[in-house]
VMD Tcl script that builds the backbone (N, CA, C; Angstrom):
set m [mol new atoms 531]
animate dup $m
set s [atomselect $m all]
$s set {name element resname resid chain x y z} {
  {N N UNK 1 A 81.293 106.252 67.146}
  {CA C UNK 1 A 81.850 105.462 68.232}
  {C C UNK 1 A 82.732 104.342 67.692}
  {N N UNK 2 A 82.309 103.690 66.653}
  {CA C UNK 2 A 83.088 102.581 66.093}
  {C C UNK 2 A 84.433 103.061 65.582}
  {N N UNK 3 A 84.484 104.284 65.049}
  {CA C UNK 3 A 85.766 104.765 64.528}
  {C C UNK 3 A 86.777 104.991 65.647}
  {N N UNK 4 A 86.336 105.426 66.824}
  {CA C UNK 4 A 87.291 105.613 67.921}
  {C C UNK 4 A 87.823 104.263 68.409}
  {N N UNK 5 A 86.986 103.249 68.400}
  {CA C UNK 5 A 87.458 101.918 68.765}
  {C C UNK 5 A 88.455 101.431 67.728}
  {N N UNK 6 A 88.173 101.683 66.456}
  {CA C UNK 6 A 89.108 101.310 65.396}
  {C C UNK 6 A 90.439 102.019 65.550}
  {N N UNK 7 A 90.413 103.284 65.928}
  {CA C UNK 7 A 91.659 104.033 66.125}
  {C C UNK 7 A 92.470 103.462 67.275}
  {N N UNK 8 A 91.791 103.055 68.346}
  {CA C UNK 8 A 92.499 102.458 69.480}
  {C C UNK 8 A 93.167 101.163 69.037}
  {N N UNK 9 A 92.427 100.335 68.300}
  {CA C UNK 9 A 92.999 99.088 67.814}
  {C C UNK 9 A 94.152 99.374 66.861}
  {N N UNK 10 A 93.968 100.362 65.976}
  {CA C UNK 10 A 95.033 100.718 65.043}
  {C C UNK 10 A 96.260 101.224 65.781}
  {N N UNK 11 A 96.060 102.056 66.783}
  {CA C UNK 11 A 97.198 102.615 67.511}
  {C C UNK 11 A 97.898 101.534 68.333}
  {N N UNK 12 A 97.140 100.593 68.875}
  {CA C UNK 12 A 97.757 99.480 69.608}
  {C C UNK 12 A 98.596 98.635 68.664}
  {N N UNK 13 A 98.059 98.335 67.508}
  {CA C UNK 13 A 98.804 97.559 66.521}
  {C C UNK 13 A 100.037 98.300 66.034}
  {N N UNK 14 A 99.906 99.598 65.854}
  {CA C UNK 14 A 101.033 100.417 65.408}
  {C C UNK 14 A 102.121 100.466 66.476}
  {N N UNK 15 A 101.709 100.565 67.735}
  {CA C UNK 15 A 102.683 100.578 68.836}
  {C C UNK 15 A 103.407 99.236 68.920}
  {N N UNK 16 A 102.663 98.147 68.780}
  {CA C UNK 16 A 103.288 96.819 68.807}
  {C C UNK 16 A 104.254 96.640 67.648}
  {N N UNK 17 A 103.872 97.116 66.480}
  {CA C UNK 17 A 104.732 97.036 65.300}
  {C C UNK 17 A 106.016 97.839 65.530}
  {N N UNK 18 A 105.882 99.052 66.053}
  {CA C UNK 18 A 107.053 99.888 66.318}
  {C C UNK 18 A 107.992 99.217 67.319}
  {N N UNK 19 A 107.442 98.599 68.352}
  {CA C UNK 19 A 108.275 97.889 69.338}
  {C C UNK 19 A 108.999 96.703 68.704}
  {N N UNK 20 A 108.284 95.949 67.875}
  {CA C UNK 20 A 108.925 94.818 67.193}
  {C C UNK 20 A 110.057 95.292 66.282}
  {N N UNK 21 A 109.810 96.375 65.561}
  {CA C UNK 21 A 110.846 96.916 64.668}
  {C C UNK 21 A 112.048 97.404 65.471}
  {N N UNK 22 A 111.776 98.046 66.598}
  {CA C UNK 22 A 112.866 98.511 67.463}
  {C C UNK 22 A 113.687 97.325 67.946}
  {N N UNK 23 A 113.010 96.292 68.422}
  {CA C UNK 23 A 113.696 95.097 68.914}
  {C C UNK 23 A 114.521 94.429 67.818}
  {N N UNK 24 A 114.041 94.516 66.592}
  {CA C UNK 24 A 114.739 93.910 65.452}
  {C C UNK 24 A 115.866 94.808 64.931}
  {N N UNK 25 A 115.976 96.014 65.469}
  {CA C UNK 25 A 117.030 96.922 65.026}
  {C C UNK 25 A 116.671 97.736 63.802}
  {N N UNK 26 A 115.412 97.707 63.400}
  {CA C UNK 26 A 114.962 98.521 62.271}
  {C C UNK 26 A 114.467 99.859 62.820}
  {N N UNK 27 A 115.430 100.698 63.200}
  {CA C UNK 27 A 115.108 101.935 63.897}
  {C C UNK 27 A 114.379 102.936 63.003}
  {N N UNK 28 A 114.688 102.945 61.718}
  {CA C UNK 28 A 114.017 103.887 60.817}
  {C C UNK 28 A 112.528 103.569 60.713}
  {N N UNK 29 A 112.195 102.302 60.537}
  {CA C UNK 29 A 110.782 101.912 60.458}
  {C C UNK 29 A 110.091 102.154 61.795}
  {N N UNK 30 A 110.769 101.831 62.889}
  {CA C UNK 30 A 110.187 102.054 64.218}
  {C C UNK 30 A 109.923 103.545 64.434}
  {N N UNK 31 A 110.876 104.371 64.033}
  {CA C UNK 31 A 110.680 105.818 64.188}
  {C C UNK 31 A 109.501 106.295 63.339}
  {N N UNK 32 A 109.419 105.832 62.111}
  {CA C UNK 32 A 108.331 106.238 61.219}
  {C C UNK 32 A 106.976 105.889 61.843}
  {N N UNK 33 A 106.860 104.677 62.387}
  {CA C UNK 33 A 105.588 104.273 62.982}
  {C C UNK 33 A 105.310 105.020 64.292}
  {N N UNK 34 A 106.355 105.276 65.053}
  {CA C UNK 34 A 106.177 106.047 66.290}
  {C C UNK 34 A 105.718 107.470 65.985}
  {N N UNK 35 A 106.312 108.073 64.970}
  {CA C UNK 35 A 105.925 109.443 64.625}
  {C C UNK 35 A 104.463 109.492 64.177}
  {N N UNK 36 A 104.032 108.478 63.433}
  {CA C UNK 36 A 102.635 108.399 63.022}
  {C C UNK 36 A 101.738 108.264 64.257}
  {N N UNK 37 A 102.134 107.408 65.162}
  {CA C UNK 37 A 101.365 107.206 66.387}
  {C C UNK 37 A 101.378 108.463 67.253}
  {N N UNK 38 A 102.519 109.140 67.326}
  {CA C UNK 38 A 102.625 110.361 68.129}
  {C C UNK 38 A 101.710 111.457 67.570}
  {N N UNK 39 A 101.580 111.527 66.254}
  {CA C UNK 39 A 100.656 112.507 65.657}
  {C C UNK 39 A 99.220 112.203 66.083}
  {N N UNK 40 A 98.891 110.900 66.201}
  {CA C UNK 40 A 97.547 110.505 66.620}
  {C C UNK 40 A 97.338 110.712 68.115}
  {N N UNK 41 A 98.399 110.465 68.897}
  {CA C UNK 41 A 98.301 110.510 70.361}
  {C C UNK 41 A 99.496 111.276 70.934}
  {N N UNK 42 A 99.482 112.599 70.840}
  {CA C UNK 42 A 100.651 113.384 71.262}
  {C C UNK 42 A 100.981 113.279 72.760}
  {N N UNK 43 A 100.071 112.737 73.542}
  {CA C UNK 43 A 100.332 112.608 74.979}
  {C C UNK 43 A 100.701 111.182 75.374}
  {N N UNK 44 A 100.995 110.338 74.410}
  {CA C UNK 44 A 101.336 108.940 74.670}
  {C C UNK 44 A 102.796 108.866 75.142}
  {N N UNK 45 A 102.968 108.680 76.431}
  {CA C UNK 45 A 104.307 108.666 77.030}
  {C C UNK 45 A 105.130 107.476 76.547}
  {N N UNK 46 A 104.496 106.340 76.334}
  {CA C UNK 46 A 105.234 105.167 75.847}
  {C C UNK 46 A 105.878 105.444 74.490}
  {N N UNK 47 A 105.173 106.171 73.652}
  {CA C UNK 47 A 105.717 106.524 72.336}
  {C C UNK 47 A 106.895 107.481 72.498}
  {N N UNK 48 A 106.768 108.431 73.412}
  {CA C UNK 48 A 107.875 109.362 73.654}
  {C C UNK 48 A 109.116 108.628 74.146}
  {N N UNK 49 A 108.922 107.675 75.052}
  {CA C UNK 49 A 110.066 106.892 75.547}
  {C C UNK 49 A 110.690 106.058 74.432}
  {N N UNK 50 A 109.854 105.466 73.586}
  {CA C UNK 50 A 110.390 104.672 72.489}
  {C C UNK 50 A 111.126 105.564 71.489}
  {N N UNK 51 A 110.583 106.733 71.193}
  {CA C UNK 51 A 111.282 107.666 70.307}
  {C C UNK 51 A 112.624 108.078 70.897}
  {N N UNK 52 A 112.644 108.299 72.194}
  {CA C UNK 52 A 113.899 108.632 72.861}
  {C C UNK 52 A 114.912 107.502 72.687}
  {N N UNK 53 A 114.461 106.279 72.882}
  {CA C UNK 53 A 115.353 105.117 72.758}
  {C C UNK 53 A 115.832 104.923 71.323}
  {N N UNK 54 A 114.930 105.118 70.375}
  {CA C UNK 54 A 115.308 104.990 68.960}
  {C C UNK 54 A 116.418 105.985 68.632}
  {N N UNK 55 A 116.206 107.228 69.005}
  {CA C UNK 55 A 117.205 108.266 68.694}
  {C C UNK 55 A 118.510 108.015 69.449}
  {N N UNK 56 A 118.417 107.485 70.657}
  {CA C UNK 56 A 119.641 107.157 71.396}
  {C C UNK 56 A 120.421 106.073 70.654}
  {N N UNK 57 A 119.739 105.042 70.202}
  {CA C UNK 57 A 120.403 103.961 69.483}
  {C C UNK 57 A 121.061 104.455 68.195}
  {N N UNK 58 A 120.449 105.466 67.577}
  {CA C UNK 58 A 120.999 106.040 66.336}
  {C C UNK 58 A 122.013 107.152 66.625}
  {N N UNK 59 A 122.316 107.365 67.890}
  {CA C UNK 59 A 123.273 108.381 68.352}
  {C C UNK 59 A 122.850 109.800 67.983}
  {N N UNK 60 A 121.534 110.003 67.904}
  {CA C UNK 60 A 120.996 111.350 67.730}
  {C C UNK 60 A 120.600 111.822 69.134}
  {N N UNK 61 A 121.625 112.198 69.887}
  {CA C UNK 61 A 121.444 112.465 71.313}
  {C C UNK 61 A 120.547 113.669 71.582}
  {N N UNK 62 A 120.621 114.700 70.754}
  {CA C UNK 62 A 119.757 115.861 70.965}
  {C C UNK 62 A 118.292 115.484 70.810}
  {N N UNK 63 A 117.993 114.652 69.817}
  {CA C UNK 63 A 116.608 114.210 69.611}
  {C C UNK 63 A 116.161 113.304 70.761}
  {N N UNK 64 A 117.055 112.438 71.203}
  {CA C UNK 64 A 116.734 111.575 72.333}
  {C C UNK 64 A 116.395 112.417 73.562}
  {N N UNK 65 A 117.233 113.411 73.835}
  {CA C UNK 65 A 116.986 114.301 74.981}
  {C C UNK 65 A 115.665 115.044 74.809}
  {N N UNK 66 A 115.367 115.459 73.593}
  {CA C UNK 66 A 114.117 116.180 73.316}
  {C C UNK 66 A 112.899 115.336 73.705}
  {N N UNK 67 A 112.893 114.072 73.287}
  {CA C UNK 67 A 111.738 113.223 73.589}
  {C C UNK 67 A 111.676 112.859 75.072}
  {N N UNK 68 A 112.839 112.749 75.723}
  {CA C UNK 68 A 112.825 112.549 77.180}
  {C C UNK 68 A 112.226 113.761 77.877}
  {N N UNK 69 A 112.612 114.943 77.429}
  {CA C UNK 69 A 112.093 116.179 78.024}
  {C C UNK 69 A 110.576 116.252 77.860}
  {N N UNK 70 A 110.080 115.890 76.680}
  {CA C UNK 70 A 108.626 115.882 76.466}
  {C C UNK 70 A 107.945 114.884 77.404}
  {N N UNK 71 A 108.545 113.724 77.571}
  {CA C UNK 71 A 107.965 112.710 78.461}
  {C C UNK 71 A 107.947 113.210 79.902}
  {N N UNK 72 A 109.031 113.861 80.324}
  {CA C UNK 72 A 109.100 114.394 81.692}
  {C C UNK 72 A 108.068 115.498 81.890}
  {N N UNK 73 A 107.860 116.326 80.871}
  {CA C UNK 73 A 106.827 117.369 80.967}
  {C C UNK 73 A 105.449 116.740 81.125}
  {N N UNK 74 A 105.218 115.627 80.428}
  {CA C UNK 74 A 103.923 114.942 80.530}
  {C C UNK 74 A 103.753 114.295 81.901}
  {N N UNK 75 A 104.863 113.725 82.405}
  {CA C UNK 75 A 104.804 113.048 83.696}
  {C C UNK 75 A 106.129 113.249 84.425}
  {N N UNK 76 A 106.200 114.244 85.312}
  {CA C UNK 76 A 107.452 114.532 86.027}
  {C C UNK 76 A 107.896 113.421 86.983}
  {N N UNK 77 A 107.084 112.390 87.153}
  {CA C UNK 77 A 107.430 111.278 88.037}
  {C C UNK 77 A 107.847 110.034 87.263}
  {N N UNK 78 A 108.183 110.207 85.985}
  {CA C UNK 78 A 108.502 109.088 85.107}
  {C C UNK 78 A 109.983 108.727 85.213}
  {N N UNK 79 A 110.264 107.749 86.043}
  {CA C UNK 79 A 111.654 107.349 86.314}
  {C C UNK 79 A 112.398 106.949 85.049}
  {N N UNK 80 A 111.724 106.266 84.145}
  {CA C UNK 80 A 112.371 105.794 82.927}
  {C C UNK 80 A 112.916 106.949 82.091}
  {N N UNK 81 A 112.192 108.052 82.039}
  {CA C UNK 81 A 112.650 109.204 81.249}
  {C C UNK 81 A 113.895 109.833 81.870}
  {N N UNK 82 A 113.951 109.887 83.193}
  {CA C UNK 82 A 115.150 110.434 83.852}
  {C C UNK 82 A 116.354 109.518 83.632}
  {N N UNK 83 A 116.119 108.220 83.676}
  {CA C UNK 83 A 117.211 107.282 83.428}
  {C C UNK 83 A 117.680 107.388 81.972}
  {N N UNK 84 A 116.732 107.484 81.048}
  {CA C UNK 84 A 117.095 107.663 79.640}
  {C C UNK 84 A 117.894 108.953 79.440}
  {N N UNK 85 A 117.483 110.009 80.130}
  {CA C UNK 85 A 118.214 111.274 80.022}
  {C C UNK 85 A 119.615 111.102 80.598}
  {N N UNK 86 A 119.722 110.331 81.667}
  {CA C UNK 86 A 121.043 110.018 82.214}
  {C C UNK 86 A 121.912 109.319 81.187}
  {N N UNK 87 A 121.313 108.429 80.404}
  {CA C UNK 87 A 122.066 107.744 79.347}
  {C C UNK 87 A 122.592 108.734 78.309}
  {N N UNK 88 A 121.780 109.729 77.985}
  {CA C UNK 88 A 122.219 110.759 77.031}
  {C C UNK 88 A 123.416 111.505 77.614}
  {N N UNK 89 A 123.295 111.925 78.874}
  {CA C UNK 89 A 124.410 112.642 79.507}
  {C C UNK 89 A 125.664 111.767 79.574}
  {N N UNK 90 A 125.474 110.499 79.913}
  {CA C UNK 90 A 126.633 109.608 80.005}
  {C C UNK 90 A 127.314 109.478 78.650}
  {N N UNK 91 A 126.532 109.328 77.620}
  {CA C UNK 91 A 127.087 109.193 76.268}
  {C C UNK 91 A 127.847 110.465 75.859}
  {N N UNK 92 A 127.397 111.592 76.347}
  {CA C UNK 92 A 128.064 112.869 76.047}
  {C C UNK 92 A 129.295 113.097 76.930}
  {N N UNK 93 A 129.529 112.192 77.878}
  {CA C UNK 93 A 130.662 112.343 78.778}
  {C C UNK 93 A 130.369 113.239 79.969}
  {N N UNK 94 A 129.123 113.593 80.169}
  {CA C UNK 94 A 128.704 114.433 81.291}
  {C C UNK 94 A 128.258 113.508 82.429}
  {N N UNK 95 A 129.258 112.906 83.070}
  {CA C UNK 95 A 128.976 111.822 84.012}
  {C C UNK 95 A 128.261 112.300 85.272}
  {N N UNK 96 A 128.593 113.466 85.790}
  {CA C UNK 96 A 127.914 113.937 87.004}
  {C C UNK 96 A 126.427 114.172 86.744}
  {N N UNK 97 A 126.109 114.762 85.588}
  {CA C UNK 97 A 124.700 114.976 85.237}
  {C C UNK 97 A 123.993 113.624 85.065}
  {N N UNK 98 A 124.694 112.670 84.460}
  {CA C UNK 98 A 124.116 111.330 84.293}
  {C C UNK 98 A 123.799 110.721 85.655}
  {N N UNK 99 A 124.761 110.787 86.565}
  {CA C UNK 99 A 124.572 110.218 87.902}
  {C C UNK 99 A 123.393 110.881 88.614}
  {N N UNK 100 A 123.286 112.198 88.499}
  {CA C UNK 100 A 122.157 112.909 89.119}
  {C C UNK 100 A 120.825 112.402 88.565}
  {N N UNK 101 A 120.762 112.207 87.254}
  {CA C UNK 101 A 119.515 111.727 86.652}
  {C C UNK 101 A 119.206 110.289 87.059}
  {N N UNK 102 A 120.226 109.441 87.131}
  {CA C UNK 102 A 119.984 108.066 87.574}
  {C C UNK 102 A 119.494 108.059 89.020}
  {N N UNK 103 A 120.122 108.842 89.866}
  {CA C UNK 103 A 119.691 108.891 91.273}
  {C C UNK 103 A 118.269 109.414 91.406}
  {N N UNK 104 A 117.944 110.417 90.592}
  {CA C UNK 104 A 116.577 110.946 90.633}
  {C C UNK 104 A 115.581 109.867 90.185}
  {N N UNK 105 A 115.935 109.111 89.154}
  {CA C UNK 105 A 115.033 108.045 88.695}
  {C C UNK 105 A 114.803 107.019 89.805}
  {N N UNK 106 A 115.847 106.761 90.592}
  {CA C UNK 106 A 115.730 105.779 91.672}
  {C C UNK 106 A 114.941 106.322 92.862}
  {N N UNK 107 A 114.995 107.630 93.080}
  {CA C UNK 107 A 114.136 108.210 94.130}
  {C C UNK 107 A 112.666 108.070 93.729}
  {N N UNK 108 A 112.407 108.190 92.435}
  {CA C UNK 108 A 111.038 108.070 91.947}
  {C C UNK 108 A 110.546 106.623 91.926}
  {N N UNK 109 A 111.481 105.703 91.651}
  {CA C UNK 109 A 111.102 104.286 91.501}
  {C C UNK 109 A 112.210 103.432 92.116}
  {N N UNK 110 A 112.136 103.210 93.435}
  {CA C UNK 110 A 113.215 102.519 94.150}
  {C C UNK 110 A 113.476 101.079 93.714}
  {N N UNK 111 A 112.590 100.470 92.955}
  {CA C UNK 111 A 112.804 99.095 92.493}
  {C C UNK 111 A 113.165 99.053 90.998}
  {N N UNK 112 A 113.711 100.147 90.484}
  {CA C UNK 112 A 114.014 100.294 89.058}
  {C C UNK 112 A 115.400 99.726 88.755}
  {N N UNK 113 A 115.426 98.496 88.312}
  {CA C UNK 113 A 116.682 97.773 88.075}
  {C C UNK 113 A 117.580 98.517 87.095}
  {N N UNK 114 A 117.024 98.958 85.976}
  {CA C UNK 114 A 117.845 99.655 84.977}
  {C C UNK 114 A 118.496 100.903 85.566}
  {N N UNK 115 A 117.792 101.587 86.437}
  {CA C UNK 115 A 118.360 102.770 87.077}
  {C C UNK 115 A 119.587 102.423 87.904}
  {N N UNK 116 A 119.520 101.326 88.654}
  {CA C UNK 116 A 120.673 100.906 89.460}
  {C C UNK 116 A 121.844 100.485 88.577}
  {N N UNK 117 A 121.558 99.738 87.527}
  {CA C UNK 117 A 122.625 99.278 86.632}
  {C C UNK 117 A 123.276 100.472 85.938}
  {N N UNK 118 A 122.444 101.413 85.463}
  {CA C UNK 118 A 122.986 102.606 84.815}
  {C C UNK 118 A 123.816 103.433 85.795}
  {N N UNK 119 A 123.322 103.576 87.016}
  {CA C UNK 119 A 124.059 104.319 88.038}
  {C C UNK 119 A 125.404 103.654 88.308}
  {N N UNK 120 A 125.406 102.343 88.487}
  {CA C UNK 120 A 126.654 101.620 88.755}
  {C C UNK 120 A 127.651 101.827 87.624}
  {N N UNK 121 A 127.181 101.727 86.400}
  {CA C UNK 121 A 128.056 101.902 85.240}
  {C C UNK 121 A 128.661 103.307 85.206}
  {N N UNK 122 A 127.855 104.310 85.491}
  {CA C UNK 122 A 128.349 105.693 85.496}
  {C C UNK 122 A 129.340 105.906 86.634}
  {N N UNK 123 A 129.070 105.318 87.788}
  {CA C UNK 123 A 129.998 105.450 88.912}
  {C C UNK 123 A 131.341 104.794 88.589}
  {N N UNK 124 A 131.309 103.633 87.957}
  {CA C UNK 124 A 132.549 102.979 87.538}
  {C C UNK 124 A 133.298 103.885 86.557}
  {N N UNK 125 A 132.561 104.501 85.635}
  {CA C UNK 125 A 133.193 105.380 84.642}
  {C C UNK 125 A 133.865 106.592 85.285}
  {N N UNK 126 A 133.345 107.027 86.436}
  {CA C UNK 126 A 133.985 108.152 87.143}
  {C C UNK 126 A 135.104 107.687 88.050}
  {N N UNK 127 A 135.269 106.386 88.188}
  {CA C UNK 127 A 136.299 105.837 89.063}
  {C C UNK 127 A 135.806 105.547 90.464}
  {N N UNK 128 A 134.510 105.751 90.721}
  {CA C UNK 128 A 133.941 105.488 92.044}
  {C C UNK 128 A 133.492 104.030 92.127}
  {N N UNK 129 A 134.485 103.146 92.196}
  {CA C UNK 129 A 134.204 101.713 92.216}
  {C C UNK 129 A 133.440 101.309 93.477}
  {N N UNK 130 A 133.827 101.870 94.609}
  {CA C UNK 130 A 133.144 101.534 95.872}
  {C C UNK 130 A 131.684 101.967 95.822}
  {N N UNK 131 A 131.418 103.102 95.202}
  {CA C UNK 131 A 130.039 103.573 95.085}
  {C C UNK 131 A 129.189 102.704 94.176}
  {N N UNK 132 A 129.848 102.056 93.218}
  {CA C UNK 132 A 129.112 101.204 92.283}
  {C C UNK 132 A 128.643 99.906 92.933}
  {N N UNK 133 A 129.366 99.446 93.960}
  {CA C UNK 133 A 129.027 98.166 94.603}
  {C C UNK 133 A 127.594 98.170 95.135}
  {N N UNK 134 A 127.187 99.165 95.947}
  {CA C UNK 134 A 125.797 99.122 96.440}
  {C C UNK 134 A 124.761 99.308 95.335}
  {N N UNK 135 A 125.118 99.994 94.259}
  {CA C UNK 135 A 124.169 100.144 93.150}
  {C C UNK 135 A 123.910 98.792 92.494}
  {N N UNK 136 A 124.998 98.041 92.221}
  {CA C UNK 136 A 124.817 96.691 91.673}
  {C C UNK 136 A 124.065 95.797 92.661}
  {N N UNK 137 A 124.403 95.896 93.940}
  {CA C UNK 137 A 123.740 95.071 94.956}
  {C C UNK 137 A 122.248 95.387 95.023}
  {N N UNK 138 A 121.892 96.659 94.884}
  {CA C UNK 138 A 120.478 97.045 94.897}
  {C C UNK 138 A 119.739 96.473 93.690}
  {N N UNK 139 A 120.402 96.466 92.539}
  {CA C UNK 139 A 119.788 95.865 91.345}
  {C C UNK 139 A 119.499 94.391 91.603}
  {N N UNK 140 A 120.452 93.705 92.249}
  {CA C UNK 140 A 120.261 92.280 92.535}
  {C C UNK 140 A 119.204 92.049 93.604}
  {N N UNK 141 A 119.025 93.000 94.510}
  {CA C UNK 141 A 117.934 92.863 95.486}
  {C C UNK 141 A 116.591 92.915 94.770}
  {N N UNK 142 A 116.506 93.759 93.751}
  {CA C UNK 142 A 115.259 93.871 92.982}
  {C C UNK 142 A 115.027 92.632 92.124}
  {N N UNK 143 A 116.110 92.102 91.558}
  {CA C UNK 143 A 115.998 90.911 90.709}
  {C C UNK 143 A 117.264 90.078 90.857}
  {N N UNK 144 A 117.235 89.070 91.731}
  {CA C UNK 144 A 118.426 88.261 91.996}
  {C C UNK 144 A 118.869 87.376 90.826}
  {N N UNK 145 A 118.066 87.272 89.796}
  {CA C UNK 145 A 118.381 86.385 88.678}
  {C C UNK 145 A 119.133 87.064 87.534}
  {N N UNK 146 A 119.622 88.260 87.757}
  {CA C UNK 146 A 120.334 88.980 86.700}
  {C C UNK 146 A 121.791 88.539 86.651}
  {N N UNK 147 A 122.054 87.551 85.812}
  {CA C UNK 147 A 123.391 86.966 85.732}
  {C C UNK 147 A 124.445 88.013 85.381}
  {N N UNK 148 A 124.179 88.862 84.402}
  {CA C UNK 148 A 125.181 89.853 83.961}
  {C C UNK 148 A 125.510 90.836 85.086}
  {N N UNK 149 A 124.505 91.254 85.833}
  {CA C UNK 149 A 124.738 92.178 86.947}
  {C C UNK 149 A 125.548 91.480 88.030}
  {N N UNK 150 A 125.200 90.245 88.315}
  {CA C UNK 150 A 125.935 89.470 89.315}
  {C C UNK 150 A 127.391 89.308 88.882}
  {N N UNK 151 A 127.606 89.039 87.613}
  {CA C UNK 151 A 128.956 88.899 87.081}
  {C C UNK 151 A 129.722 90.226 87.178}
  {N N UNK 152 A 129.065 91.327 86.810}
  {CA C UNK 152 A 129.706 92.644 86.905}
  {C C UNK 152 A 130.077 92.970 88.346}
  {N N UNK 153 A 129.179 92.664 89.268}
  {CA C UNK 153 A 129.467 92.917 90.677}
  {C C UNK 153 A 130.629 92.051 91.147}
  {N N UNK 154 A 130.631 90.785 90.779}
  {CA C UNK 154 A 131.736 89.901 91.156}
  {C C UNK 154 A 133.068 90.408 90.620}
  {N N UNK 155 A 133.091 90.828 89.370}
  {CA C UNK 155 A 134.320 91.362 88.769}
  {C C UNK 155 A 134.760 92.654 89.443}
  {N N UNK 156 A 133.794 93.494 89.790}
  {CA C UNK 156 A 134.112 94.744 90.467}
  {C C UNK 156 A 134.706 94.470 91.850}
  {N N UNK 157 A 134.092 93.566 92.592}
  {CA C UNK 157 A 134.611 93.213 93.916}
  {C C UNK 157 A 136.014 92.622 93.809}
  {N N UNK 158 A 136.230 91.802 92.803}
  {CA C UNK 158 A 137.561 91.231 92.579}
  {C C UNK 158 A 138.576 92.341 92.297}
  {N N UNK 159 A 138.210 93.295 91.447}
  {CA C UNK 159 A 139.103 94.415 91.121}
  {C C UNK 159 A 139.413 95.262 92.353}
  {N N UNK 160 A 138.462 95.310 93.297}
  {CA C UNK 160 A 138.657 96.070 94.528}
  {C C UNK 160 A 139.431 95.278 95.581}
  {N N UNK 161 A 139.771 94.028 95.254}
  {CA C UNK 161 A 140.504 93.189 96.194}
  {C C UNK 161 A 139.617 92.554 97.248}
  {N N UNK 162 A 138.326 92.599 97.044}
  {CA C UNK 162 A 137.378 92.016 97.994}
  {C C UNK 162 A 137.024 90.610 97.512}
  {N N UNK 163 A 138.031 89.734 97.569}
  {CA C UNK 163 A 137.934 88.416 96.945}
  {C C UNK 163 A 136.879 87.519 97.576}
  {N N UNK 164 A 136.756 87.542 98.903}
  {CA C UNK 164 A 135.760 86.676 99.555}
  {C C UNK 164 A 134.348 87.077 99.136}
  {N N UNK 165 A 134.098 88.379 99.087}
  {CA C UNK 165 A 132.778 88.835 98.638}
  {C C UNK 165 A 132.549 88.448 97.180}
  {N N UNK 166 A 133.592 88.606 96.356}
  {CA C UNK 166 A 133.486 88.248 94.940}
  {C C UNK 166 A 133.166 86.762 94.795}
  {N N UNK 167 A 133.824 85.929 95.593}
  {CA C UNK 167 A 133.556 84.488 95.544}
  {C C UNK 167 A 132.105 84.207 95.903}
  {N N UNK 168 A 131.607 84.889 96.920}
  {CA C UNK 168 A 130.216 84.706 97.327}
  {C C UNK 168 A 129.246 85.066 96.218}
  {N N UNK 169 A 129.537 86.133 95.513}
  {CA C UNK 169 A 128.690 86.533 94.393}
  {C C UNK 169 A 128.760 85.488 93.292}
  {N N UNK 170 A 129.966 84.997 92.999}
  {CA C UNK 170 A 130.133 83.989 91.932}
  {C C UNK 170 A 129.491 82.671 92.293}
  {N N UNK 171 A 129.618 82.242 93.534}
  {CA C UNK 171 A 129.003 80.985 93.950}
  {C C UNK 171 A 127.502 81.084 93.815}
  {N N UNK 172 A 126.937 82.216 94.215}
  {CA C UNK 172 A 125.506 82.406 94.074}
  {C C UNK 172 A 125.107 82.337 92.598}
  {N N UNK 173 A 125.956 82.885 91.734}
  {CA C UNK 173 A 125.676 82.845 90.290}
  {C C UNK 173 A 125.655 81.415 89.806}
  {N N UNK 174 A 126.633 80.616 90.196}
  {CA C UNK 174 A 126.695 79.251 89.716}
  {C C UNK 174 A 125.475 78.448 90.146}
  {N N UNK 175 A 124.989 78.689 91.352}
  {CA C UNK 175 A 123.853 77.927 91.839}
  {C C UNK 175 A 122.537 78.417 91.257}
  {N N UNK 176 A 122.500 79.613 90.708}
  {CA C UNK 176 A 121.286 80.137 90.102}
  {C C UNK 176 A 121.127 79.684 88.652}
  {N N UNK 177 A 122.210 79.319 88.017}
  {CA C UNK 177 A 122.157 78.981 86.593}
  {C C UNK 177 A 121.425 77.686 86.375}
}
mol reanalyze $m
mol bondsrecalc $m
mol representation Tube
mol addrep $m
């Protein structure tokens, strides 16, 4: 019994270490620790998501997609994995597939800020500026304190010639800072 408790503590520490390494940009060390943890806990979805992110940051898109697919197989309702897969598609220039994955992630988790931001970015990349406006607005409904999103929305509205709306977004930004 004591050894299983030790393994849980070890795996928690290993997961924390991998996250710290990822945050610090030491993707090789983070991957090494994640792979060790994944061998111990092959059904650990958090590890699969982190492996996906590590490989995405290293531009190993096939590996990133692989770990997203494994995460989705483990939990088909995992919005983060669909959004991550959308990022892979977007990076590959497959914008329609990316948009589909972002929208699916948002159906699964309607308050998923990253999903809205990713969707807005992909819509802008396809030239659907008007479609990006409600995506950014939805992100701000979930978290009104996102300065960068507010700024992106203000700039987008300005580019669309919707100056009064853009001013309203900017004024709100100034008062939130």
